[in-house]
C-alpha positions in Angstrom: 156.5 17.7 49.2 159.2 16.0 47.3 156.9 13.3 46.3 154.7 15.9 45.3 157.3 17.2 43.3 158.5 14.4 41.4 155.1 13.5 40.1 154.6 17.1 38.8 157.8 16.5 37.1 157.0 13.0 35.2 153.8 14.7 34.3 155.9 17.6 32.4 158.2 14.9 31.1 155.3 12.9 29.8 153.7 15.9 27.8 156.9 17.1 26.7 157.5 13.2 25.1 153.7 13.6 23.8 154.7 17.0 22.1 157.5 15.5 20.3 156.2 12.4 19.7 153.4 14.4 17.8 156.2 16.6 15.5 158.0 12.8 15.4 154.8 11.2 13.5 153.6 14.0 11.5 156.9 14.9 9.7 158.0 11.1 9.0 154.3 9.6 8.6 151.7 12.5 8.1 150.0 13.3 4.8 152.1 14.5 1.8 151.0 18.2 1.8 151.9 18.4 5.2 154.5 17.3 4.9 155.6 19.7 2.0 154.8 22.7 4.0 157.2 21.5 7.3 160.3 21.0 5.2 162.6 21.5 8.5 161.5 19.2 11.1 164.8 20.3 12.9 163.0 23.4 14.0 159.7 21.6 14.8 161.6 19.9 17.6 163.7 22.9 18.5 160.0 25.1 18.7 158.6 22.4 21.0 161.7 21.8 23.3 162.0 25.3 23.9 158.4 26.0 25.0 158.4 23.1 27.2 161.7 23.4 28.7 162.4 27.0 28.7 159.8 27.6 31.2 160.3 25.3 34.5 156.4 24.4 34.8 154.7 25.5 31.7 150.6 25.8 31.8 147.9 26.4 29.3 148.4 29.9 29.5 151.8 29.7 29.5 152.0 27.7 26.2 149.4 29.8 24.9 151.2 32.8 25.2 154.1 31.2 23.5 152.1 30.3 21.1 151.6 34.1 20.2 155.1 34.7 20.9 155.9 32.2 17.8 153.3 33.6 15.4 154.7 37.1 16.3 158.7 35.8 15.6 157.3 34.5 12.5 155.9 37.4 11.2 159.0 39.4 12.2 161.1 37.1 10.3 158.9 36.8 7.3 158.8 40.6 7.1 162.8 40.9 7.4 163.5 38.1 5.0 161.2 39.5 2.4 163.0 43.1 2.5 166.2 41.6 2.5 165.4 39.4 -0.4 164.2 42.4 -2.6 166.8 44.7 -1.7 169.9 42.6 -1.9 168.5 39.5 -3.8 169.0 35.8 -3.7 171.8 35.5 -5.5 174.0 37.8 -3.1 172.5 36.2 0.2 173.9 32.9 -1.1 177.9 34.5 -0.8 179.2 33.0 2.3 180.1 36.4 3.4 176.9 38.5 2.7 174.9 35.9 4.5 176.6 36.4 8.1 176.0 39.9 7.5 172.5 39.8 7.2 172.1 37.3 9.9 174.0 40.2 12.4 171.8 42.9 11.0 168.4 40.8 11.1 169.3 40.0 14.9 169.9 43.5 15.7 166.7 44.4 14.5 165.3 41.3 16.3 166.8 41.9 19.5 166.4 45.8 20.1 162.5 46.1 20.6 162.1 45.9 24.5 158.5 44.5 24.1 158.7 41.3 22.6 159.4 38.5 25.2 162.9 36.3 25.0 161.3 33.1 23.7 160.0 35.6 20.7 163.5 36.6 20.0 164.9 33.0 20.4 162.3 31.7 18.0 163.4 34.8 15.6 166.6 34.3 15.8 166.7 30.5 14.9 164.3 31.1 11.7 166.7 33.9 10.7 169.9 31.6 10.9 167.7 28.6 8.7 166.8 31.0 6.0 170.2 32.8 5.5 172.4 29.2 5.7 169.9 27.4 3.3 170.7 30.4 0.9 174.1 29.6 1.2 173.7 26.1 1.0 171.8 26.3 -2.1 173.9 29.2 -3.6 171.3 31.4 -3.6 169.6 29.0 -6.1 166.5 28.3 -4.4 163.7 27.0 -6.3 160.8 29.1 -4.9 162.4 32.5 -2.8 159.3 33.5 -1.1 158.5 29.9 -0.3 161.4 29.3 1.9 160.3 31.7 4.9 156.7 29.9 4.5 158.3 26.2 4.8 160.1 27.8 7.9 157.0 29.4 9.3 155.1 25.9 8.8 157.6 23.7 10.7 157.6 26.4 13.4 154.1 26.2 13.5 153.8 22.6 13.8 156.2 22.8 16.9 154.0 25.4 18.7 150.6 23.4 17.7 152.1 20.1 19.1 152.7 21.9 22.5 149.6 23.2 22.7 147.8 19.9 22.1 150.2 18.4 24.4 149.5 20.5 27.1 145.2 20.0 26.5 145.5 16.3 26.8 144.7 13.9 28.4 143.3 17.0 30.7 144.5 20.6 30.4 147.3 21.7 32.7 145.4 24.6 34.3 147.4 27.5 36.3 144.3 27.9 38.4 144.8 24.1 39.7 148.6 24.6 40.1 147.8 27.8 41.7 145.4 25.8 44.3 147.9 23.0 44.9 150.7 25.6 45.6 147.8 27.1 48.2 147.8 24.2 49.5 151.4 23.0 49.7 152.4 26.7 51.3 149.3 26.2 54.3 150.5 22.5 54.9 154.2 24.0 55.1 152.9 26.8 57.5 151.0 24.6 59.7 154.2 22.1 60.0 156.1 25.4 60.7 153.5 26.7 63.8 153.8 22.9 65.2 157.4 23.5 65.3 157.5 26.6 66.8 155.3 25.1 69.7 158.5 22.3 69.7 161.0 25.3 70.0 159.4 26.9 72.9 158.9 23.5 75.0 162.5 22.5 74.0 164.3 21.2 77.1 167.7 23.0 75.9 169.2 25.4 73.7 171.0 22.6 71.8 167.2 21.0 70.8 166.2 24.5 69.9 168.5 25.1 67.6 168.3 21.8 65.6 164.6 22.4 65.8 165.3 26.0 64.3 167.5 24.6 61.8 164.8 22.2 60.4 161.8 25.0 60.5 165.0 27.2 58.5 164.5 24.4 55.7 160.7 24.3 55.8 160.7 28.3 55.2 163.1 28.0 52.4 160.8 25.5 50.5 157.7 28.1 51.4 159.7 30.5 49.5 160.0 28.6 46.7 156.3 27.6 46.8 155.1 31.3 47.0 157.3 32.1 43.7 155.6 29.5 41.6 152.2 30.7 43.0 153.1 34.1 42.2 154.0 32.8 38.4 151.3 30.9 37.9 148.9 34.0 39.4 150.3 36.0 36.2 149.4 33.1 33.6 145.8 33.0 34.9 145.6 36.0 33.0 146.0 34.0 29.5 143.5 31.2 30.3 140.9 34.0 31.0 141.4 36.9 29.1 138.4 39.0 30.6 140.6 39.3 33.7 143.5 40.8 31.6 141.2 44.1 30.9 140.2 44.8 34.5 141.9 47.3 36.8 144.6 45.8 39.2 142.7 46.9 41.8 139.9 44.9 41.2 141.9 41.4 40.9 142.0 39.1 43.7 145.9 38.0 44.2 145.6 35.0 47.1 149.7 35.5 46.7 149.7 38.7 48.3 148.0 37.5 51.5 150.4 34.4 50.9 153.3 37.0 50.9 151.5 38.8 54.1 151.8 35.9 56.2 155.4 34.3 55.2 156.2 37.8 56.3 154.6 37.2 59.8 155.7 33.8 59.9 159.5 34.9 59.2 159.1 37.3 62.2 157.9 34.4 64.5 160.9 32.4 63.5 163.3 35.5 64.1 161.9 36.3 67.7 162.5 32.3 68.2 165.7 32.4 67.2 166.8 35.7 69.4 165.4 33.9 72.3 168.6 33.4 74.9 167.3 30.0 76.5 164.8 27.5 76.5 161.8 26.5 77.8 160.4 29.9 77.6 158.2 28.7 80.6 155.0 28.7 78.8 152.8 25.5 79.0 151.7 23.6 76.0 147.8 24.7 76.0 148.8 28.1 76.6 151.0 28.3 73.2 148.5 26.3 71.5 145.6 28.7 72.1 148.2 31.1 71.4 148.8 29.9 67.7 145.2 29.3 67.4 144.6 32.7 65.7 147.6 31.9 63.2 146.2 28.6 62.3 142.8 30.0 61.6 144.1 32.4 59.1 146.5 29.7 57.7 143.7 27.4 57.1 140.4 28.6 57.6 138.5 25.5 57.4 140.4 24.0 60.1 138.8 23.4 63.3 139.5 25.9 65.9 137.9 27.1 69.2 139.3 30.8 69.1 138.3 33.0 66.2 140.7 35.3 64.6 139.4 38.4 65.4 139.2 37.7 69.5 141.7 39.3 71.5 144.3 37.0 73.7 143.5 39.0 76.6 147.3 39.4 77.1 148.6 42.1 79.4 152.3 43.5 80.2 153.6 43.8 83.3 156.4 46.2 84.2 157.7 43.7 86.7 158.3 40.8 83.9 160.4 43.3 81.6 163.9 42.1 80.9 165.8 42.1 77.7 165.7 38.5 77.5 161.5 38.7 77.2 161.5 41.2 74.4 161.6 38.1 72.0 159.0 36.7 73.3 157.0 39.9 73.2 157.9 40.2 69.6 156.5 36.6 68.8 153.3 37.6 70.8 153.4 41.1 68.7 153.4 38.9 65.5 150.8 36.5 66.6 148.4 39.5 66.8 149.4 40.6 63.6 147.2 37.5 62.3 144.3 39.1 63.6 142.0 40.7 60.5 142.0 44.6 62.2 146.0 44.1 62.6 146.1 43.1 59.1 143.6 46.0 57.6 145.8 48.5 59.8 148.9 47.4 57.9 147.3 47.3 54.3 145.7 50.5 55.2 149.0 52.0 56.0 150.8 50.8 52.6 147.9 52.2 50.7 148.2 55.9 52.6 152.4 55.3 52.3 151.9 54.8 48.7 149.7 57.7 48.0 151.7 60.2 49.9 155.0 59.2 48.1 153.1 59.6 44.9 152.0 63.3 46.0 155.6 63.9 47.2 157.3 62.5 43.9 154.6 64.2 41.8 155.6 68.0 42.4 159.2 67.0 41.6 157.9 65.5 38.1 156.1 68.9 37.4 159.1 71.2 37.8 161.3 69.7 35.3 162.2 71.8 32.2 161.3 71.0 28.8 164.9 70.0 28.1 165.1 67.3 30.8 162.1 65.7 29.4 163.3 65.7 26.1 166.7 64.5 27.3 164.7 61.9 29.4 163.0 60.9 26.1 166.0 60.5 24.6 167.7 58.3 27.2 164.8 56.0 27.2 165.0 55.6 23.5 168.6 54.6 23.3 168.6 52.9 26.6 171.9 51.4 27.0 170.8 47.8 28.0 168.6 47.4 24.9 171.7 48.3 22.6 174.0 46.4 24.2 171.9 43.3 24.1 171.2 43.8 20.5 174.9 44.4 19.7 175.7 41.1 21.5 172.8 38.9 19.5 174.4 40.6 16.4 178.1 40.2 17.0 177.3 36.4 18.2 175.4 35.5 15.5 177.2 36.9 12.9 180.5 35.3 13.7 178.9 31.8 14.3 177.0 31.8 11.0 180.2 33.1 9.2 182.8 30.2 11.1 180.0 27.5 10.9 179.7 28.1 6.9 183.4 28.0 6.4 183.8 24.8 8.3 180.9 22.8 7.2 178.6 24.8 4.6 175.8 21.8 4.5 176.0 21.6 8.2 176.3 25.5 9.0 172.8 25.6 10.8 173.5 24.3 14.2 176.6 27.0 15.1 173.7 29.7 14.6 171.0 27.6 16.3 173.3 26.8 19.2 173.9 30.6 19.7 170.0 31.5 19.2 168.8 29.2 22.1 171.3 30.2 24.5 171.2 34.2 24.4 169.5 36.0 27.3 169.0 39.6 27.8 170.7 39.7 31.3 173.7 38.3 32.9 174.3 34.6 33.2 176.9 32.3 34.3 178.2 32.3 30.6 181.1 29.5 30.7 178.7 27.6 33.1 175.9 27.9 30.6 178.5 27.0 27.8 179.8 23.5 29.4 176.2 22.7 30.2 175.3 23.1 26.8 178.5 21.4 25.5 178.1 18.6 27.5 174.0 17.9 27.0 175.1 18.3 23.0 177.5 15.5 23.6 175.4 12.8 25.5 172.5 13.4 23.4 174.5 12.8 20.2 175.7 9.5 21.5 172.9 8.4 22.8 171.5 8.7 19.5 174.2 6.9 17.9 173.5 3.9 20.0 170.0 3.8 19.4 171.0 4.1 15.7 172.8 0.9 15.9 170.5 -0.9 17.9 167.8 -0.2 15.5 169.7 -0.5 12.5 167.6 -2.9 11.2 164.5 -1.1 12.2 164.9 2.0 11.0 160.6 3.0 11.1 161.0 2.4 14.9 163.8 4.4 15.7 161.9 7.4 17.1 160.5 5.1 20.1 163.7 5.9 22.2 163.5 9.2 22.0 160.5 9.0 24.7 162.8 7.8 27.6 165.2 10.3 26.7 163.1 13.3 26.8 161.5 12.2 30.4 165.2 11.8 31.3 166.1 15.7 29.6 163.5 17.0 31.5 164.6 15.4 35.0 168.1 16.9 33.9 166.3 20.5 33.2 165.2 20.4 36.8 168.9 19.2 38.3 171.6 21.3 39.5 174.3 19.9 37.8 173.1 20.5 33.8 170.3 23.1 34.6 167.9 24.3 31.8 171.0 24.5 28.8 171.8 20.7 29.5 168.3 19.3 29.3 167.1 21.5 26.2 170.5 20.6 24.4 170.4 17.3 25.5 167.2 16.8 24.2 167.4 18.3 21.1 170.8 16.2 20.3 168.9 13.1 20.6 165.9 14.6 18.5 168.1 15.6 15.6 169.6 12.0 15.1 166.4 9.8 15.9 163.6 12.0 14.8 164.8 13.0 11.2 165.7 11.3 7.9 167.6 11.4 5.0 170.3 13.6 6.7 173.2 11.4 6.0 175.0 8.9 7.9 174.2 9.5 11.9 177.9 9.3 12.4 179.0 12.0 10.6 176.0 13.9 11.3 177.2 14.3 15.0 180.7 14.7 14.9 180.1 17.9 12.4 177.2 18.8 14.5 179.2 18.5 18.1 181.8 20.5 16.3 179.3 23.0 15.1 177.9 23.5 18.7 181.6 23.9 19.8 182.1 26.8 17.2 178.8 28.6 18.2 179.4 28.1 22.1 182.7 29.6 21.5 180.9 32.7 19.4 178.5 33.0 22.1 181.2 33.2 25.1 183.2 35.9 23.0 180.2 38.0 22.7 179.2 37.9 26.4 182.9 38.7 27.3 182.8 41.5 25.0 179.3 43.1 26.0 179.7 42.3 29.9 183.6 41.8 30.8 182.7 42.5 34.5 182.7 39.5 36.7 180.0 38.6 38.9 182.3 38.7 41.8 182.7 42.2 40.8 179.5 43.0 41.1 178.7 41.3 44.2 181.2 43.4 45.6 179.5 46.3 44.3 176.4 45.8 45.0 177.5 45.0 48.7 178.5 48.7 48.9 175.3 49.5 47.6 173.4 47.4 50.3 175.8 49.6 53.2 174.6 52.3 51.5 170.9 51.4 52.0 171.1 50.1 55.1 173.1 53.8 56.5 169.8 55.3 54.8 168.0 53.2 56.5 169.5 53.9 60.1 169.3 57.8 59.2 165.3 57.3 58.4 164.8 55.7 62.0 166.9 58.9 63.6 164.0 60.8 62.0 161.3 58.5 62.8 162.5 59.0 66.2 162.7 62.5 66.5 159.4 62.7 65.2 157.1 63.3 68.1 153.4 62.4 66.7 155.5 60.2 64.2 154.1 61.6 60.8 153.2 59.6 57.9 155.9 60.8 55.7 158.6 60.2 57.8 157.4 56.8 58.5 156.7 56.9 54.4 160.4 57.7 54.0 161.6 54.6 56.1 159.5 52.3 53.9 160.8 53.8 50.7 164.5 53.3 52.0 163.4 49.6 53.1 162.5 49.0 49.1 165.4 50.0 48.2 167.2 47.9 50.5 165.5 45.0 49.6 166.1 45.6 45.9 169.9 45.7 46.1 169.8 42.4 48.4 168.0 40.6 45.9 170.6 42.0 43.2 173.3 40.9 45.9 171.6 37.7 46.0 171.8 36.9 42.0 175.4 38.4 42.0 176.5 35.9 44.7 174.7 32.2 43.1 176.3 33.9 39.6 179.9 34.1 41.4 179.7 30.9 42.9 179.6 29.3 39.4 182.6 31.3 38.2 186.4 29.8 37.8 188.9 30.8 39.9 191.1 33.5 38.2 194.9 33.5 39.6 195.9 37.1 41.3 192.1 38.2 42.1 190.6 37.8 45.2 187.5 34.8 44.8 184.3 35.9 46.8 183.3 34.2 49.8 180.1 32.5 49.1 179.6 31.3 52.3 180.5 34.7 54.0 178.4 36.5 51.9 175.3 34.3 52.0 175.9 35.3 55.7 175.5 38.9 54.8 172.5 37.7 52.6 170.7 36.7 55.5 171.6 39.5 57.7 170.7 42.2 55.3 167.0 40.0 54.8 166.6 40.3 58.5 167.5 43.9 58.5 164.7 44.7 55.6 162.1 42.6 57.4 162.7 44.4 60.9 162.4 47.9 59.1 158.7 47.0 58.1 157.9 45.7 61.3 159.2 49.2 62.6 157.1 50.7 60.2 154.1 49.3 61.3 154.9 49.9 64.9 155.2 53.3 64.6 151.9 53.5 62.5 149.7 51.7 65.0 151.4 54.0 67.8 150.9 57.4 66.0 147.6 57.4 67.2 148.1 57.4 70.9 151.7 58.7 70.8 150.1 61.7 73.1 148.8 59.1 75.6 151.6 57.4 75.9 154.1 59.6 77.1 157.2 57.6 75.9 160.7 59.6 76.1 162.0 59.2 72.5 164.5 61.8 73.0 166.5 59.0 75.0 165.8 56.5 72.0 167.0 59.1 69.3 170.3 59.7 71.4 171.0 56.2 71.7 170.1 55.8 67.5 172.1 58.7 66.8 175.0 57.8 68.7 174.9 54.3 67.2 174.4 56.3 63.6 177.8 58.3 64.2 179.8 55.3 65.0 178.7 53.4 62.2 179.4 55.8 59.3 183.0 55.9 59.1 183.1 51.9 59.7 181.0 51.6 56.7 183.1 53.9 54.5 185.9 52.1 55.3 184.1 48.6 54.8 183.1 49.4 51.3 186.5 50.6 50.2 187.8 46.9 51.6 184.9 45.2 50.0 185.7 46.3 46.5 189.6 45.6 46.6 189.6 43.0 44.2 193.5 42.3 44.0 195.0 40.3 46.8 198.2 42.4 47.1 196.4 45.5 46.9 194.4 44.5 50.1 197.1 43.1 51.9 198.9 47.3 51.3 195.5 48.6 52.4 195.6 46.9 55.3 199.3 47.8 56.4 198.6 51.3 55.7 196.2 51.3 58.3 198.5 49.2 60.4 196.1 46.2 60.9 198.4 42.8 61.2 196.0 40.0 61.2 197.4 36.8 63.0 195.8 34.3 61.0 196.5 31.7 64.0 195.4 33.5 66.8 192.3 35.5 64.8 193.4 38.4 66.3 195.0 42.0 65.2 198.1 43.4 66.7 196.1 47.1 66.6 194.6 47.4 70.4 192.3 50.2 68.8 191.5 48.2 65.9 188.0 47.2 67.0 186.8 50.7 68.2 188.6 52.8 65.5 187.8 50.9 62.6 184.8 48.4 62.9 182.6 51.2 64.9 179.7 49.8 67.0 179.7 46.4 68.9 177.7 44.2 70.6 177.7 46.0 73.4 175.9 48.8 72.2 172.8 46.7 70.9 172.9 45.5 74.4 173.3 49.0 76.2 170.1 50.1 74.2 168.0 46.7 75.0 168.8 47.8 78.6 167.9 51.5 78.2 164.8 50.7 76.0 163.6 48.1 78.6 164.0 50.7 81.6 162.1 53.3 79.4 159.5 51.0 78.5 158.7 50.3 82.4 157.9 53.8 82.9 155.7 53.9 79.9 154.0 50.8 81.0 153.1 52.3 84.5 151.7 55.2 83.0 149.8 53.4 80.4 148.4 51.3 83.4 147.4 54.5 85.1 145.5 55.6 82.2 142.0 55.7 81.5 141.7 54.3 78.2 140.0 50.8 77.4 141.9 47.6 78.4 142.5 46.4 75.0 144.2 49.5 73.5 146.2 49.8 76.8 147.2 46.3 76.2 148.0 46.4 72.2 150.0 49.8 72.8 152.3 48.2 75.2 152.8 45.4 72.9 153.6 47.4 70.2 156.3 49.3 72.1 158.2 46.3 73.2 157.9 44.6 69.9 159.4 48.0 68.6 162.1 48.2 71.0 163.1 44.3 70.0 163.3 45.3 66.3 165.4 48.1 67.0 167.7 46.0 69.0 167.7 43.3 66.8 168.3 45.9 63.7 171.6 47.5 65.5 172.9 43.7 66.4 172.3 42.3 62.7 174.3 45.6 61.4 177.0 45.0 63.8 177.1 41.3 62.6 177.5 42.5 59.0 180.2 44.8 59.7 182.0 41.8 61.8 181.5 39.6 59.1 183.0 41.8 56.4 186.1 42.4 58.4 186.6 38.9 59.0 186.4 38.0 55.5 188.9 40.7 54.4 
């Protein structure tokens, strides 16, 4: 898989180099009329690099969409420039103070609409900077005022057309083919993990099993990235086949949804094996191979198989074999059974029923809104804070960058504004890391360009040839962890501006001036980001952790309500699924903020974010999110046979409610501690509660600390498992005496045992979260 990724990146690098070569040959050796309309070759290069390096893996559909975005940005810029010329006049725009104000106002207009893409905004920002700085350079005395935006548009179109040609030659790079490759890679990954699961079950000891589980976890991380790419390529297929964009959503076949369902079950198998207390599990290799034949058939339909996916495995749960150690194996078998078509269809039907019920519950609430509330909601949508803040940030950053850039060097005042134009994003980003990467990329690209200029001093006509290996290197830099997308983009642009143009003066003077201008632009960029979003990612991560804890409490409360309902009403299960979706969204936000906090510099007197601990918390929250879905499916599958089972849910409800009562005050206290940013304040809060940590011993002096502050402990989860197993034995005896079909009795017993495992493991992961937060503080 790693070799395949390197070949894919090499192909992208060659296509990017081809696009830059087309721009270079056109602007240097193209027909004179064509060169007359492309008087800004630097912007042609910038457009090409933004199209090819802003996205990780551009395809024909994505490049075509980018060309349409570039066209929209060009028309937008032309309209704004023409209006400003007619209202203010070119002479006033040539003033060094009026032009930055015009740039700020035009940037605000471009950035405020939410419907335009980020590439559209960046191209429009760059065009605005080029046009208004040109007025300043010529003191407003431009020969053909209305032809200036046309020349900028022509240079932009050249970069877009070159990118489109590069993605089509020598053969089109289609999203459909990339998605097919991704599906094949995922199938290979999943089959390898299934083989790994067999080796884990047959491991001779726990140490060997843990090593194999670690390898399976790395394969799971690779599968997650593959699924992400498959989803991206599926969305781009609509631009390669425009007719599919007008079909209704439910008529579209998305193979990614099936793969995500498969990955959900694969995570369940891995979770079951990770919960086993001892190895081997006492199953023969032939039995394991036959057990996993159904998942293999679902993953690779063309593979040879002796067992049809819809055939039952004929497994029966005996009451005498039930124990807490057997629950993970039962859940493993339950996940295997979910690969069958009837279970999968039942799961999809439950999802659709839950969605419809949720919509029915929400719809009457919307009808009850008053007219004043509706008007207020419309105003809130129109004046959304995110849109205004982003537009204000763009306006301030670009206006200041152009102002200071012109003040330092009027002739090269473009580059400060262009540096900001390609750096702005609508959401949060690691500001200092991005600025550092862009500055390093600019410096390296400029130095490489100067070295090549000195080497090819007497062969100036062939000076563009060293660009090709550097563009390839920049593409690989774009995928590196050190430089990333910001460093790769600026490194490519810096070399292109020196080696891919003529008649811009001495290369050394230009390189020095551009590095200074880029530094000015990055300072303005950092100022704008800090002005608008002064909150650190570490603080947001702590806040999001409190939201995750609230969502966790809601899930457990909904689980208690589900156990109280004797007939497992669909609305109650739908409520649990809704709260699980809320928890999942908060976990995803926590993951983003944690990754951003990892790149933040350390600030004195503020608690640094323990990213290792937060990654452990993310793993526990993700498992809880999956377990809630399994609980929903188990309750839904048992709803039809609830009267037949006669399972004593009252005992389970009592255990869950006791767990919830212990958990609630603990979560409330841990939220207060997690939100504490100052170390001194944290120690004061701990002393207030009479908690004195012994760092050497790793203990606390308060004997009742674990009971009063931590709330539930692992003994509570173990007690629940033992109690559930005892009740499950009684239910299994009743199921065995029932006159129902054998398949129904087997599936009902399997659902019950897996439900017990899920609830018990959910409690264990919750306790792990409480313990980890306490140890972190």
